[in-house]
Steps between C-alpha positions, in 0.01 A plus 500: 500500500787393275835337562810581299748216461848616404762243398860603454741246351849589615829411340629163623580516870386861543156445656643489857683827434180657364298387804766624741512842334120517505485407867767757592374788287211444260233378741519813716439714192230288338284388790371844614407589141363173363339388824388137502791262447343153500817299460860498380648174374792339319479195276653171611360248252418562134630823350779610732641842585154652524368752750121516523293751691129564534336836574130564567322810371142621526480546122705564186462872571640452852792304355569766236500778758729313740739381226514858368603629843762226529652572160516873583685437828871593467604240758320228301663606174844485664429158648355363174813604310708292743301177461411525132830341385412188702177440306485305175124531438175601667140379474203673662148367524181648642295236681134536594360262761213272410175573684553202733862584581581600858658809338183610318422759768860610542814374671450253782764621741 
C-alpha cells in the first residue's frame, strides 16, 4: 500500500476558491476513479494558501492505472483547466508506511 500526498499552493487568498470548486465539481469526478481519499486539508499555520490531499493506492501500478484513467476523462480535463489558474505550485510525494504503522496493511477506515 502507498499513499500519495499532493500539495497545491494557491495564489494568495485563492485556496478557499479552489476548495469550493473541488467540492462542487472535482470530487465527484475524482473519487470514483481514484478511490481511496484519505483526507483533504487546508493549511492554517506555516505555509499558507495550501490545499493538501492524501490518496491511498494498492501499489504504484494501481496509482498509474487510476491516474491514467483520470487524466483521460474529458470531465476532469475541463475541470482541471478551470482550477489551474488558481495554483501557483504543486508538490507530490509517494509515502510508504513503516512496518509498524497502522496503515501498513492498508487504510484503517
